[in-house]
N, CA, C and O atoms as a Maestro MAE file, in Angstrom:
{
 s_m_m2io_version
 :::
 2.0.0
}

f_m_ct {
 s_m_title
 :::
 protein
 m_atom[188] {
  # First column is atom index #
  i_m_mmod_type
  r_m_x_coord
  r_m_y_coord
  r_m_z_coord
  i_m_residue_number
  s_m_chain_name
  s_m_pdb_residue_name
  s_m_pdb_atom_name
  i_m_atomic_number
  :::
  1 25 -18.699 18.436 -33.053 1 A "MET " " N  " 7
  2 3 -18.121 18.572 -31.730 1 A "MET " " CA " 6
  3 2 -18.395 17.294 -30.921 1 A "MET " " C  " 6
  4 15 -19.525 16.808 -30.885 1 A "MET " " O  " 8
  5 25 -17.362 16.763 -30.282 2 A "ASP " " N  " 7
  6 3 -17.503 15.564 -29.452 2 A "ASP " " CA " 6
  7 2 -18.262 15.868 -28.169 2 A "ASP " " C  " 6
  8 15 -18.173 16.965 -27.618 2 A "ASP " " O  " 8
  9 25 -19.007 14.878 -27.710 3 A "GLU " " N  " 7
  10 3 -19.693 14.996 -26.423 3 A "GLU " " CA " 6
  11 2 -18.876 14.262 -25.370 3 A "GLU " " C  " 6
  12 15 -18.303 13.207 -25.641 3 A "GLU " " O  " 8
  13 25 -18.827 14.818 -24.185 4 A "PHE " " N  " 7
  14 3 -18.088 14.224 -23.094 4 A "PHE " " CA " 6
  15 2 -19.017 13.948 -21.920 4 A "PHE " " C  " 6
  16 15 -20.027 14.625 -21.731 4 A "PHE " " O  " 8
  17 25 -18.651 12.933 -21.134 5 A "VAL " " N  " 7
  18 3 -19.401 12.561 -19.944 5 A "VAL " " CA " 6
  19 2 -18.474 12.737 -18.747 5 A "VAL " " C  " 6
  20 15 -17.322 12.304 -18.779 5 A "VAL " " O  " 8
  21 25 -18.973 13.370 -17.697 6 A "VAL " " N  " 7
  22 3 -18.242 13.459 -16.438 6 A "VAL " " CA " 6
  23 2 -18.745 12.326 -15.551 6 A "VAL " " C  " 6
  24 15 -19.951 12.106 -15.448 6 A "VAL " " O  " 8
  25 25 -17.816 11.602 -14.905 7 A "TYR " " N  " 7
  26 3 -18.217 10.499 -14.046 7 A "TYR " " CA " 6
  27 2 -17.427 10.536 -12.743 7 A "TYR " " C  " 6
  28 15 -16.342 11.112 -12.669 7 A "TYR " " O  " 8
  29 25 -17.995 9.913 -11.726 8 A "ILE " " N  " 7
  30 3 -17.353 9.825 -10.413 8 A "ILE " " CA " 6
  31 2 -17.366 8.367 -9.982 8 A "ILE " " C  " 6
  32 15 -18.417 7.726 -9.965 8 A "ILE " " O  " 8
  33 25 -16.199 7.847 -9.635 9 A "LEU " " N  " 7
  34 3 -16.079 6.500 -9.103 9 A "LEU " " CA " 6
  35 2 -15.794 6.599 -7.611 9 A "LEU " " C  " 6
  36 15 -15.126 7.531 -7.163 9 A "LEU " " O  " 8
  37 25 -16.298 5.644 -6.844 10 A "TYR " " N  " 7
  38 3 -16.060 5.638 -5.405 10 A "TYR " " CA " 6
  39 2 -15.491 4.292 -4.986 10 A "TYR " " C  " 6
  40 15 -16.011 3.246 -5.373 10 A "TYR " " O  " 8
  41 25 -14.427 4.314 -4.198 11 A "SER " " N  " 7
  42 3 -13.832 3.101 -3.658 11 A "SER " " CA " 6
  43 2 -14.204 2.977 -2.192 11 A "SER " " C  " 6
  44 15 -13.782 3.782 -1.362 11 A "SER " " O  " 8
  45 25 -14.999 1.961 -1.880 12 A "GLU " " N  " 7
  46 3 -15.333 1.711 -0.474 12 A "GLU " " CA " 6
  47 2 -14.089 1.281 0.290 12 A "GLU " " C  " 6
  48 15 -13.920 1.636 1.456 12 A "GLU " " O  " 8
  49 25 -13.224 0.523 -0.360 13 A "LYS " " N  " 7
  50 3 -12.010 0.020 0.282 13 A "LYS " " CA " 6
  51 2 -11.118 1.162 0.764 13 A "LYS " " C  " 6
  52 15 -10.609 1.121 1.884 13 A "LYS " " O  " 8
  53 25 -10.925 2.194 -0.087 14 A "PHE " " N  " 7
  54 3 -10.051 3.303 0.250 14 A "PHE " " CA " 6
  55 2 -10.809 4.558 0.689 14 A "PHE " " C  " 6
  56 15 -10.208 5.555 1.088 14 A "PHE " " O  " 8
  57 25 -12.143 4.487 0.605 15 A "MET " " N  " 7
  58 3 -13.001 5.634 0.946 15 A "MET " " CA " 6
  59 2 -12.572 6.899 0.193 15 A "MET " " C  " 6
  60 15 -12.421 7.968 0.784 15 A "MET " " O  " 8
  61 25 -12.382 6.755 -1.114 16 A "LYS " " N  " 7
  62 3 -11.955 7.855 -1.979 16 A "LYS " " CA " 6
  63 2 -12.865 7.940 -3.192 16 A "LYS " " C  " 6
  64 15 -13.432 6.941 -3.635 16 A "LYS " " O  " 8
  65 25 -12.995 9.142 -3.717 17 A "THR " " N  " 7
  66 3 -13.702 9.330 -4.979 17 A "THR " " CA " 6
  67 2 -12.699 9.724 -6.055 17 A "THR " " C  " 6
  68 15 -11.650 10.296 -5.761 17 A "THR " " O  " 8
  69 25 -13.029 9.417 -7.285 18 A "TYR " " N  " 7
  70 3 -12.214 9.754 -8.445 18 A "TYR " " CA " 6
  71 2 -13.154 10.353 -9.476 18 A "TYR " " C  " 6
  72 15 -14.128 9.713 -9.873 18 A "TYR " " O  " 8
  73 25 -12.877 11.557 -9.907 19 A "THR " " N  " 7
  74 3 -13.702 12.256 -10.892 19 A "THR " " CA " 6
  75 2 -12.901 12.431 -12.179 19 A "THR " " C  " 6
  76 15 -11.723 12.785 -12.146 19 A "THR " " O  " 8
  77 25 -13.546 12.180 -13.298 20 A "ASP " " N  " 7
  78 3 -12.870 12.305 -14.587 20 A "ASP " " CA " 6
  79 2 -13.918 12.553 -15.665 20 A "ASP " " C  " 6
  80 15 -15.109 12.641 -15.369 20 A "ASP " " O  " 8
  81 25 -13.478 12.664 -16.905 21 A "PHE " " N  " 7
  82 3 -14.397 12.816 -18.029 21 A "PHE " " CA " 6
  83 2 -13.869 12.020 -19.209 21 A "PHE " " C  " 6
  84 15 -12.674 11.739 -19.296 21 A "PHE " " O  " 8
  85 25 -14.769 11.660 -20.116 22 A "THR " " N  " 7
  86 3 -14.388 10.869 -21.280 22 A "THR " " CA " 6
  87 2 -15.418 11.052 -22.391 22 A "THR " " C  " 6
  88 15 -16.551 11.470 -22.152 22 A "THR " " O  " 8
  89 25 -15.000 10.733 -23.588 23 A "SER " " N  " 7
  90 3 -15.944 10.722 -24.712 23 A "SER " " CA " 6
  91 2 -16.399 9.296 -25.016 23 A "SER " " C  " 6
  92 15 -17.246 9.093 -25.886 23 A "SER " " O  " 8
  93 25 -15.841 8.293 -24.304 24 A "ASN " " N  " 7
  94 3 -16.217 6.898 -24.511 24 A "ASN " " CA " 6
  95 2 -16.311 6.224 -23.137 24 A "ASN " " C  " 6
  96 15 -15.339 5.633 -22.666 24 A "ASN " " O  " 8
  97 25 -17.458 6.313 -22.510 25 A "LEU " " N  " 7
  98 3 -17.643 5.859 -21.140 25 A "LEU " " CA " 6
  99 2 -17.407 4.355 -20.974 25 A "LEU " " C  " 6
  100 15 -16.776 3.940 -20.001 25 A "LEU " " O  " 8
  101 25 -17.894 3.544 -21.889 26 A "ILE " " N  " 7
  102 3 -17.734 2.094 -21.781 26 A "ILE " " CA " 6
  103 2 -16.253 1.709 -21.782 26 A "ILE " " C  " 6
  104 15 -15.808 0.943 -20.927 26 A "ILE " " O  " 8
  105 25 -15.501 2.232 -22.728 27 A "GLU " " N  " 7
  106 3 -14.073 1.905 -22.804 27 A "GLU " " CA " 6
  107 2 -13.316 2.434 -21.588 27 A "GLU " " C  " 6
  108 15 -12.379 1.795 -21.110 27 A "GLU " " O  " 8
  109 25 -13.717 3.585 -21.096 28 A "ARG " " N  " 7
  110 3 -13.036 4.149 -19.923 28 A "ARG " " CA " 6
  111 2 -13.279 3.288 -18.691 28 A "ARG " " C  " 6
  112 15 -12.355 3.064 -17.909 28 A "ARG " " O  " 8
  113 25 -14.501 2.800 -18.501 29 A "PHE " " N  " 7
  114 3 -14.778 1.920 -17.369 29 A "PHE " " CA " 6
  115 2 -13.978 0.624 -17.486 29 A "PHE " " C  " 6
  116 15 -13.500 0.096 -16.481 29 A "PHE " " O  " 8
  117 25 -13.831 0.113 -18.698 30 A "LYS " " N  " 7
  118 3 -13.011 -1.082 -18.895 30 A "LYS " " CA " 6
  119 2 -11.575 -0.820 -18.448 30 A "LYS " " C  " 6
  120 15 -10.959 -1.667 -17.801 30 A "LYS " " O  " 8
  121 25 -11.052 0.335 -18.789 31 A "SER " " N  " 7
  122 3 -9.673 0.643 -18.414 31 A "SER " " CA " 6
  123 2 -9.527 0.772 -16.902 31 A "SER " " C  " 6
  124 15 -8.475 0.436 -16.357 31 A "SER " " O  " 8
  125 25 -10.559 1.253 -16.217 32 A "HIS " " N  " 7
  126 3 -10.516 1.303 -14.753 32 A "HIS " " CA " 6
  127 2 -10.571 -0.108 -14.179 32 A "HIS " " C  " 6
  128 15 -9.877 -0.419 -13.210 32 A "HIS " " O  " 8
  129 25 -11.387 -0.949 -14.771 33 A "HIS " " N  " 7
  130 3 -11.569 -2.315 -14.267 33 A "HIS " " CA " 6
  131 2 -10.293 -3.148 -14.406 33 A "HIS " " C  " 6
  132 15 -9.956 -3.924 -13.511 33 A "HIS " " O  " 8
  133 25 -9.596 -2.990 -15.508 34 A "PHE " " N  " 7
  134 3 -8.367 -3.751 -15.758 34 A "PHE " " CA " 6
  135 2 -7.154 -2.872 -15.490 34 A "PHE " " C  " 6
  136 15 -6.338 -2.650 -16.385 34 A "PHE " " O  " 8
  137 25 -7.032 -2.379 -14.290 35 A "LEU " " N  " 7
  138 3 -5.993 -1.449 -13.826 35 A "LEU " " CA " 6
  139 2 -4.928 -1.080 -14.851 35 A "LEU " " C  " 6
  140 15 -4.204 -1.932 -15.367 35 A "LEU " " O  " 8
  141 25 -4.861 0.180 -15.118 36 A "GLU " " N  " 7
  142 3 -3.851 0.678 -16.030 36 A "GLU " " CA " 6
  143 2 -2.486 0.636 -15.366 36 A "GLU " " C  " 6
  144 15 -2.390 0.500 -14.146 36 A "GLU " " O  " 8
  145 25 -1.426 0.752 -16.162 37 A "THR " " N  " 7
  146 3 -0.073 0.716 -15.615 37 A "THR " " CA " 6
  147 2 0.477 2.111 -15.341 37 A "THR " " C  " 6
  148 15 1.574 2.250 -14.801 37 A "THR " " O  " 8
  149 25 -0.277 3.140 -15.709 38 A "LYS " " N  " 7
  150 3 0.170 4.503 -15.435 38 A "LYS " " CA " 6
  151 2 -1.033 5.331 -15.007 38 A "LYS " " C  " 6
  152 15 -2.174 4.924 -15.225 38 A "LYS " " O  " 8
  153 25 -0.792 6.474 -14.409 39 A "GLY " " N  " 7
  154 3 -1.878 7.349 -14.004 39 A "GLY " " CA " 6
  155 2 -2.171 7.283 -12.520 39 A "GLY " " C  " 6
  156 15 -1.334 6.844 -11.731 39 A "GLY " " O  " 8
  157 25 -3.355 7.717 -12.145 40 A "TYR " " N  " 7
  158 3 -3.742 7.866 -10.749 40 A "TYR " " CA " 6
  159 2 -3.860 6.540 -10.005 40 A "TYR " " C  " 6
  160 15 -3.327 6.418 -8.902 40 A "TYR " " O  " 8
  161 25 -4.529 5.556 -10.564 41 A "THR " " N  " 7
  162 3 -4.834 4.320 -9.833 41 A "THR " " CA " 6
  163 2 -3.577 3.585 -9.364 41 A "THR " " C  " 6
  164 15 -3.486 3.287 -8.173 41 A "THR " " O  " 8
  165 25 -2.611 3.275 -10.218 42 A "PRO " " N  " 7
  166 3 -1.428 2.567 -9.731 42 A "PRO " " CA " 6
  167 2 -0.643 3.372 -8.692 42 A "PRO " " C  " 6
  168 15 -0.111 2.790 -7.747 42 A "PRO " " O  " 8
  169 25 -0.561 4.682 -8.846 43 A "LYS " " N  " 7
  170 3 0.143 5.511 -7.869 43 A "LYS " " CA " 6
  171 2 -0.560 5.437 -6.521 43 A "LYS " " C  " 6
  172 15 0.088 5.372 -5.477 43 A "LYS " " O  " 8
  173 25 -1.892 5.448 -6.551 44 A "PHE " " N  " 7
  174 3 -2.671 5.443 -5.319 44 A "PHE " " CA " 6
  175 2 -2.546 4.123 -4.584 44 A "PHE " " C  " 6
  176 15 -2.420 4.111 -3.360 44 A "PHE " " O  " 8
  177 25 -2.576 3.008 -5.308 45 A "ILE " " N  " 7
  178 3 -2.543 1.704 -4.638 45 A "ILE " " CA " 6
  179 2 -1.130 1.125 -4.545 45 A "ILE " " C  " 6
  180 15 -0.950 -0.013 -4.113 45 A "ILE " " O  " 8
  181 25 -0.136 1.905 -4.947 46 A "GLY " " N  " 7
  182 3 1.251 1.510 -4.756 46 A "GLY " " CA " 6
  183 2 1.822 0.537 -5.739 46 A "GLY " " C  " 6
  184 15 2.691 -0.258 -5.381 46 A "GLY " " O  " 8
  185 25 1.362 0.570 -6.975 47 A "GLN " " N  " 7
  186 3 1.920 -0.328 -7.993 47 A "GLN " " CA " 6
  187 2 3.143 0.301 -8.607 47 A "GLN " " C  " 6
  188 15 3.766 -0.291 -9.488 47 A "GLN " " O  " 8
  :::
 }
 m_bond[187] {
  # First column is bond index #
  i_m_from
  i_m_to
  i_m_order
  :::
  1 1 2 1
  2 2 3 1
  3 3 4 2
  4 3 5 1
  5 5 6 1
  6 6 7 1
  7 7 8 2
  8 7 9 1
  9 9 10 1
  10 10 11 1
  11 11 12 2
  12 11 13 1
  13 13 14 1
  14 14 15 1
  15 15 16 2
  16 15 17 1
  17 17 18 1
  18 18 19 1
  19 19 20 2
  20 19 21 1
  21 21 22 1
  22 22 23 1
  23 23 24 2
  24 23 25 1
  25 25 26 1
  26 26 27 1
  27 27 28 2
  28 27 29 1
  29 29 30 1
  30 30 31 1
  31 31 32 2
  32 31 33 1
  33 33 34 1
  34 34 35 1
  35 35 36 2
  36 35 37 1
  37 37 38 1
  38 38 39 1
  39 39 40 2
  40 39 41 1
  41 41 42 1
  42 42 43 1
  43 43 44 2
  44 43 45 1
  45 45 46 1
  46 46 47 1
  47 47 48 2
  48 47 49 1
  49 49 50 1
  50 50 51 1
  51 51 52 2
  52 51 53 1
  53 53 54 1
  54 54 55 1
  55 55 56 2
  56 55 57 1
  57 57 58 1
  58 58 59 1
  59 59 60 2
  60 59 61 1
  61 61 62 1
  62 62 63 1
  63 63 64 2
  64 63 65 1
  65 65 66 1
  66 66 67 1
  67 67 68 2
  68 67 69 1
  69 69 70 1
  70 70 71 1
  71 71 72 2
  72 71 73 1
  73 73 74 1
  74 74 75 1
  75 75 76 2
  76 75 77 1
  77 77 78 1
  78 78 79 1
  79 79 80 2
  80 79 81 1
  81 81 82 1
  82 82 83 1
  83 83 84 2
  84 83 85 1
  85 85 86 1
  86 86 87 1
  87 87 88 2
  88 87 89 1
  89 89 90 1
  90 90 91 1
  91 91 92 2
  92 91 93 1
  93 93 94 1
  94 94 95 1
  95 95 96 2
  96 95 97 1
  97 97 98 1
  98 98 99 1
  99 99 100 2
  100 99 101 1
  101 101 102 1
  102 102 103 1
  103 103 104 2
  104 103 105 1
  105 105 106 1
  106 106 107 1
  107 107 108 2
  108 107 109 1
  109 109 110 1
  110 110 111 1
  111 111 112 2
  112 111 113 1
  113 113 114 1
  114 114 115 1
  115 115 116 2
  116 115 117 1
  117 117 118 1
  118 118 119 1
  119 119 120 2
  120 119 121 1
  121 121 122 1
  122 122 123 1
  123 123 124 2
  124 123 125 1
  125 125 126 1
  126 126 127 1
  127 127 128 2
  128 127 129 1
  129 129 130 1
  130 130 131 1
  131 131 132 2
  132 131 133 1
  133 133 134 1
  134 134 135 1
  135 135 136 2
  136 135 137 1
  137 137 138 1
  138 138 139 1
  139 139 140 2
  140 139 141 1
  141 141 142 1
  142 142 143 1
  143 143 144 2
  144 143 145 1
  145 145 146 1
  146 146 147 1
  147 147 148 2
  148 147 149 1
  149 149 150 1
  150 150 151 1
  151 151 152 2
  152 151 153 1
  153 153 154 1
  154 154 155 1
  155 155 156 2
  156 155 157 1
  157 157 158 1
  158 158 159 1
  159 159 160 2
  160 159 161 1
  161 161 162 1
  162 162 163 1
  163 163 164 2
  164 163 165 1
  165 165 166 1
  166 166 167 1
  167 167 168 2
  168 167 169 1
  169 169 170 1
  170 170 171 1
  171 171 172 2
  172 171 173 1
  173 173 174 1
  174 174 175 1
  175 175 176 2
  176 175 177 1
  177 177 178 1
  178 178 179 1
  179 179 180 2
  180 179 181 1
  181 181 182 1
  182 182 183 1
  183 183 184 2
  184 183 185 1
  185 185 186 1
  186 186 187 1
  187 187 188 2
  :::
 }
}
């Protein structure tokens, strides 16, 4: 059985939190850092 981690990110700029879960925390943080082209982040910041 895979193990999952729940994490919360906070944006001081937008004063918002983002909660999610993953089985690969390092890779998931990389994907947040290098803005994805789909999903929550681009919709939120207007991409």
